C-alpha positions as a printed NumPy array, in Angstrom:
array([[ -47.42 ,   -3.374, -329.435],
       [ -50.668,   -1.942, -328.076],
       [ -50.117,    0.833, -325.559],
       [ -52.5  ,    2.049, -322.907],
       [ -52.57 ,    5.085, -320.655],
       [ -52.9  ,    3.791, -317.103],
       [ -53.363,    5.64 , -313.85 ],
       [ -54.617,    5.017, -310.339],
       [ -57.33 ,    7.114, -308.705],
       [ -55.001,    8.306, -305.938],
       [ -52.492,    9.725, -308.423],
       [ -55.198,   11.392, -310.514],
       [ -56.744,   13.029, -307.445],
       [ -53.386,   14.343, -306.268],
       [ -52.61 ,   15.681, -309.76 ],
       [ -55.892,   17.548, -310.007],
       [ -55.543,   18.94 , -306.498],
       [ -52.151,   20.611, -306.964],
       [ -50.282,   20.561, -310.264],
       [ -46.948,   22.307, -309.759],
       [ -43.376,   21.747, -310.856],
       [ -41.619,   19.397, -308.382],
       [ -38.353,   21.28 , -308.976],
       [ -39.147,   24.986, -308.676],
       [ -42.757,   24.909, -307.463],
       [ -44.118,   26.935, -310.389],
       [ -47.768,   26.24 , -311.283],
       [ -47.384,   27.23 , -314.948],
       [ -46.94 ,   24.018, -316.934],
       [ -47.478,   22.966, -320.545],
       [ -49.598,   20.171, -322.015],
       [ -46.671,   17.798, -322.412],
       [ -46.495,   14.495, -324.279],
       [ -46.919,   10.751, -323.855],
       [ -43.778,    8.586, -323.856],
       [ -43.721,    4.768, -324.186],
       [ -41.333,    2.375, -322.471],
       [ -38.426,    1.923, -324.887],
       [ -36.338,   -0.3  , -322.616],
       [ -38.48 ,   -2.959, -320.938],
       [ -41.557,   -3.027, -323.156],
       [ -44.239,   -2.161, -320.6  ],
       [ -47.609,   -1.413, -322.199],
       [ -47.841,    1.923, -320.393],
       [ -47.717,    5.477, -321.718],
       [ -46.281,    7.948, -319.222],
       [ -47.492,   11.52 , -319.619],
       [ -44.905,   14.253, -319.007],
       [ -45.541,   17.955, -318.57 ],
       [ -42.898,   20.673, -318.886],
       [ -42.505,   23.517, -316.406],
       [ -42.815,   26.89 , -318.151],
       [ -40.471,   28.508, -315.614],
       [ -37.505,   26.11 , -315.386],
       [ -38.026,   23.525, -318.143],
       [ -38.16 ,   20.514, -315.818],
       [ -40.252,   17.544, -317.013],
       [ -42.485,   15.564, -314.675],
       [ -45.162,   12.913, -314.9  ],
       [ -48.809,   13.873, -314.594],
       [ -50.476,   12.01 , -313.02 ],
       [ -47.56 ,   11.231, -310.726],
       [ -47.49 ,    7.472, -310.023],
       [ -47.883,    6.354, -306.429],
       [ -45.013,    4.389, -304.839],
       [ -46.816,    1.022, -305.168],
       [ -47.475,    1.724, -308.84 ],
       [ -43.864,    2.752, -309.423],
       [ -42.645,   -0.491, -307.863],
       [ -44.434,   -2.4  , -310.602],
       [ -42.444,   -0.617, -313.317],
       [ -39.148,   -2.324, -312.366],
       [ -38.628,   -5.856, -313.738],
       [ -36.536,   -8.455, -311.935],
       [ -33.72 ,   -7.981, -314.469],
       [ -33.623,   -4.19 , -314.131],
       [ -30.168,   -3.029, -315.201],
       [ -29.14 ,   -1.291, -311.949],
       [ -29.4  ,   -4.602, -310.108],
       [ -26.733,   -6.26 , -312.249],
       [ -23.202,   -4.966, -311.713],
       [ -20.964,   -7.698, -313.079],
       [ -18.388,   -6.981, -315.739],
       [ -15.438,   -4.771, -316.529],
       [ -17.539,   -1.814, -317.711],
       [ -19.354,   -1.573, -314.378],
       [ -16.076,   -1.73 , -312.476],
       [ -14.636,    1.093, -314.606],
       [ -17.737,    3.259, -314.104],
       [ -17.522,    2.659, -310.37 ],
       [ -13.862,    3.663, -310.257],
       [ -14.642,    6.932, -312.04 ],
       [ -17.47 ,    7.646, -309.619],
       [ -15.364,    6.771, -306.563],
       [ -12.607,    9.126, -307.737],
       [ -15.194,   11.92 , -307.935],
       [ -16.519,   11.182, -304.451],
       [ -13.051,   11.   , -302.869],
       [ -12.504,   14.656, -303.746],
       [ -15.632,   15.622, -301.802],
       [ -14.92 ,   13.713, -298.595],
       [ -12.895,   14.913, -295.628],
       [ -11.751,   13.164, -292.458],
       [ -13.756,   10.083, -291.47 ],
       [ -17.126,   11.4  , -292.641],
       [ -19.907,    8.896, -293.361],
       [ -20.873,    8.332, -297.002],
       [ -24.486,    7.424, -297.863],
       [ -25.346,    5.985, -301.285],
       [ -29.105,    6.579, -301.551],
       [ -30.551,    4.11 , -304.051],
       [ -27.652,    1.685, -303.763],
       [ -29.301,   -1.299, -305.45 ],
       [ -27.625,   -4.486, -304.281],
       [ -24.728,   -2.568, -302.687],
       [ -22.116,   -3.615, -305.265],
       [ -20.855,   -0.048, -305.693],
       [ -20.342,    0.328, -301.95 ],
       [ -18.462,   -2.963, -301.76 ],
       [ -16.048,   -1.702, -304.427],
       [ -15.844,    1.637, -302.603],
       [ -14.871,   -0.176, -299.404],
       [ -11.915,   -1.7  , -301.27 ],
       [ -10.743,    1.676, -302.574],
       [ -11.551,    3.651, -299.392],
       [ -10.615,    1.295, -296.549],
       [ -11.794,    2.447, -293.141],
       [ -14.491,    4.789, -294.494],
       [ -17.959,    4.33 , -292.886],
       [ -20.24 ,    3.428, -295.815],
       [ -24.042,    3.295, -295.777],
       [ -26.538,    2.433, -298.486],
       [ -30.305,    2.578, -298.858],
       [ -32.743,    0.871, -301.197],
       [ -36.542,    1.052, -301.134],
       [ -38.19 ,   -2.25 , -300.219],
       [ -41.551,   -3.479, -298.922],
       [ -40.008,   -4.829, -295.718],
       [ -37.484,   -3.086, -293.465],
       [ -34.183,   -4.894, -292.968],
       [ -30.521,   -4.079, -292.449],
       [ -27.624,   -5.977, -293.961],
       [ -23.851,   -5.858, -293.477],
       [ -21.479,   -6.256, -296.431],
       [ -17.73 ,   -6.179, -297.098],
       [ -16.785,   -7.619, -293.725],
       [ -18.669,   -4.944, -291.79 ],
       [ -17.501,   -1.942, -293.838],
       [ -20.894,   -1.426, -295.514],
       [ -24.324,   -1.096, -293.892],
       [ -27.303,   -1.389, -296.249],
       [ -30.763,   -0.404, -295.042],
       [ -33.814,   -1.536, -297.   ],
       [ -37.371,   -0.357, -296.482],
       [ -38.985,    3.094, -296.444],
       [ -37.191,    6.406, -295.95 ],
       [ -38.151,    6.63 , -292.23 ],
       [ -36.476,    3.24 , -291.676],
       [ -33.221,    4.765, -292.889],
       [ -33.523,    8.068, -291.051],
       [ -33.983,    6.413, -287.655],
       [ -30.603,    4.631, -287.826],
       [ -28.467,    6.731, -290.182],
       [ -25.638,    8.679, -288.51 ],
       [ -24.702,   12.189, -289.577],
       [ -23.185,   12.111, -293.069],
       [ -20.41 ,   14.078, -294.707],
       [ -21.524,   13.065, -298.2  ],
       [ -24.857,   11.859, -299.603],
       [ -24.779,   10.627, -303.189],
       [ -27.661,    9.804, -305.551],
       [ -26.423,    8.251, -308.784],
       [ -29.312,    8.259, -311.282],
       [ -31.8  ,    8.204, -308.42 ],
       [ -33.227,   11.705, -307.957],
       [ -35.157,   11.392, -311.233],
       [ -36.968,    8.309, -309.882],
       [ -38.442,   10.102, -306.851],
       [ -42.153,   11.009, -307.029],
       [ -41.619,   13.777, -304.45 ],
       [ -37.973,   14.857, -304.726],
       [ -38.449,   17.92 , -302.521],
       [ -39.68 ,   15.839, -299.568],
       [ -36.968,   13.195, -299.958],
       [ -34.046,   15.576, -300.474],
       [ -35.192,   17.828, -297.608],
       [ -35.297,   14.838, -295.266],
       [ -31.829,   13.674, -296.326],
       [ -30.331,   17.153, -295.949],
       [ -31.287,   17.032, -292.257],
       [ -28.881,   14.086, -291.928],
       [ -26.085,   15.968, -293.673],
       [ -23.389,   17.519, -291.48 ],
       [ -22.822,   21.277, -291.756],
       [ -20.491,   21.78 , -294.699],
       [ -21.395,   18.316, -296.029],
       [ -22.002,   17.635, -299.711],
       [ -25.102,   16.396, -301.522],
       [ -24.219,   15.123, -304.998],
       [ -25.269,   12.87 , -307.837],
       [ -25.767,   12.287, -311.53 ],
       [ -29.004,   12.599, -313.535],
       [ -30.329,   13.25 , -317.063],
       [ -30.8  ,   16.88 , -318.149],
       [ -34.145,   17.915, -319.669],
       [ -32.599,   20.907, -321.463],
       [ -30.156,   18.767, -323.424],
       [ -29.138,   18.527, -327.057],
       [ -29.801,   14.786, -326.864],
       [ -33.444,   15.328, -325.926],
       [ -33.849,   17.824, -328.789],
       [ -32.375,   15.281, -331.205],
       [ -34.251,   12.161, -330.109],
       [ -37.581,   13.538, -328.855],
       [ -39.734,   10.897, -327.146],
       [ -37.009,    8.301, -327.857],
       [ -34.558,   10.136, -325.582],
       [ -33.207,    7.812, -322.901],
       [ -33.579,   10.49 , -320.214],
       [ -37.318,    9.881, -320.066],
       [ -36.729,    6.212, -319.15 ],
       [ -40.524,    6.074, -319.05 ],
       [ -42.322,    5.26 , -316.89 ],
       [ -39.614,    4.914, -314.23 ],
       [ -38.308,    8.51 , -314.362],
       [ -40.876,   10.626, -312.57 ],
       [ -39.051,   13.997, -312.666],
       [ -36.432,   14.865, -315.299],
       [ -34.701,   18.052, -314.196],
       [ -33.419,   20.913, -316.265],
       [ -30.157,   22.365, -314.998],
       [ -31.952,   25.445, -313.634],
       [ -34.71 ,   23.35 , -312.091],
       [ -32.249,   21.074, -310.322],
       [ -30.344,   24.019, -308.853],
       [ -33.611,   25.533, -307.656],
       [ -34.666,   22.279, -305.981],
       [ -31.348,   21.971, -304.141],
       [ -31.639,   25.556, -302.9  ],
       [ -35.248,   25.022, -301.787],
       [ -34.061,   22.033, -299.738],
       [ -31.559,   24.133, -297.788],
       [ -28.395,   23.569, -299.827],
       [ -26.136,   26.296, -301.148],
       [ -23.829,   26.979, -304.106],
       [ -25.178,   24.232, -306.392],
       [ -22.838,   23.268, -309.228],
       [ -23.984,   21.432, -312.361],
       [ -21.599,   20.155, -315.042],
       [ -21.67 ,   17.76 , -317.973],
       [ -20.999,   14.055, -317.439],
       [ -19.758,   11.367, -319.824],
       [ -22.282,    8.525, -319.784],
       [ -22.333,    6.581, -323.064],
       [ -24.968,    4.096, -321.831],
       [ -27.684,    6.768, -321.877],
       [ -26.842,    7.845, -325.42 ],
       [ -26.666,    4.186, -326.48 ],
       [ -30.256,    3.671, -325.27 ],
       [ -31.393,    6.713, -327.277],
       [ -29.74 ,    5.29 , -330.398],
       [ -31.205,    1.822, -329.811],
       [ -34.702,    3.323, -329.476],
       [ -34.739,    4.919, -332.946],
       [ -36.357,    1.948, -334.768],
       [ -39.112,    1.578, -332.144],
       [ -41.27 ,    4.733, -331.905],
       [ -43.982,    2.888, -329.966],
       [ -41.611,    1.356, -327.46 ],
       [ -39.913,   -1.998, -327.161],
       [ -37.216,   -3.937, -325.35 ],
       [ -33.503,   -3.145, -325.318],
       [ -31.127,   -5.94 , -324.322],
       [ -28.058,   -4.491, -322.604],
       [ -25.757,   -7.25 , -323.759],
       [ -24.453,   -8.853, -326.917],
       [ -22.964,   -7.502, -330.125],
       [ -25.764,   -5.058, -330.934],
       [ -25.577,   -3.369, -327.523],
       [ -21.783,   -3.194, -327.754],
       [ -22.113,   -1.507, -331.147],
       [ -24.51 ,    1.087, -329.74 ],
       [ -22.1  ,    1.75 , -326.853],
       [ -19.24 ,    2.245, -329.32 ],
       [ -21.312,    4.713, -331.357],
       [ -22.285,    6.541, -328.157],
       [ -18.657,    6.769, -327.039],
       [ -17.759,    8.403, -330.371],
       [ -20.65 ,   10.886, -330.116],
       [ -20.092,   11.579, -326.411],
       [ -17.504,   14.371, -326.86 ],
       [ -19.901,   16.218, -329.182],
       [ -22.591,   15.953, -326.535],
       [ -20.28 ,   17.407, -323.874],
       [ -18.92 ,   20.184, -326.085],
       [ -22.439,   21.25 , -327.072],
       [ -22.914,   22.893, -323.678],
       [ -26.19 ,   20.969, -323.357],
       [ -25.102,   17.47 , -322.262],
       [ -27.654,   14.684, -321.874],
       [ -26.35 ,   13.704, -318.433],
       [ -25.123,   16.021, -315.677],
       [ -23.259,   15.778, -312.379],
       [ -24.519,   17.986, -309.578],
       [ -23.235,   18.962, -306.149],
       [ -24.251,   21.396, -303.399],
       [ -23.224,   21.973, -299.787],
       [ -25.129,   22.333, -296.56 ],
       [ -24.257,   25.725, -295.065],
       [ -21.697,   25.448, -292.283],
       [ -23.344,   28.013, -290.039]])
């Protein structure tokens, strides 16, 4: 497969104007490396730099939003939620979120895809006000689960104008897709109630898995992951956005490790089918290796949470 390095003039100009770590703001960054698309076979090489201060990885040039939109195929995996495995993952995530919610606080799932997770959440948390958001070219609002779930599509301002105050905002494998995470998280924190929680799950740049797999590591998810945070970089971002007491801990996510394993034979990129016997075999191998990943102290995927100060 022939790969090409592509960029748009707007992204290049912005990169040259101010190259700084999106996590901690440090201007000292390394040369980085090019990473191909190992999952959907796009003929595009994303270039990542590494922050010398916190170890966060980020694309340079940073793709514009229109360019990013073109990186997601119609069969992108987060838009398909059928099956027992998805239901089990959702139950685990819901159990984590239930511990963070109090009273009748609103829950926002930022980057909710088709809203399937929120529909399942409505079944397990009856009566809870549930909101979701997904980026789209046209603004629209939809109601799911008999009125229990409100899904807003469009740009971030479309959400902010209608979103009520939230007790919990969750980003499940979303924060690493944002070209300007500081701007987005700061805006969302303004909608968080005092004492409310901002939480999510994301790959960790300072992981054993990245050291083992190099450019084949699933955490790059090139070119769709724009910023891949280190644990220190993520905590710094959350603090810069007005949140306090950030907590980061390892997460069990065999799908990410399975993608890393499936990428080994294809150093120049390729296409991974998340179905069938071969994918099931990779998932089984990942499940066996998962405990080692967690016990290493440098897990490939992390959960994070921080609170908005009450005062």
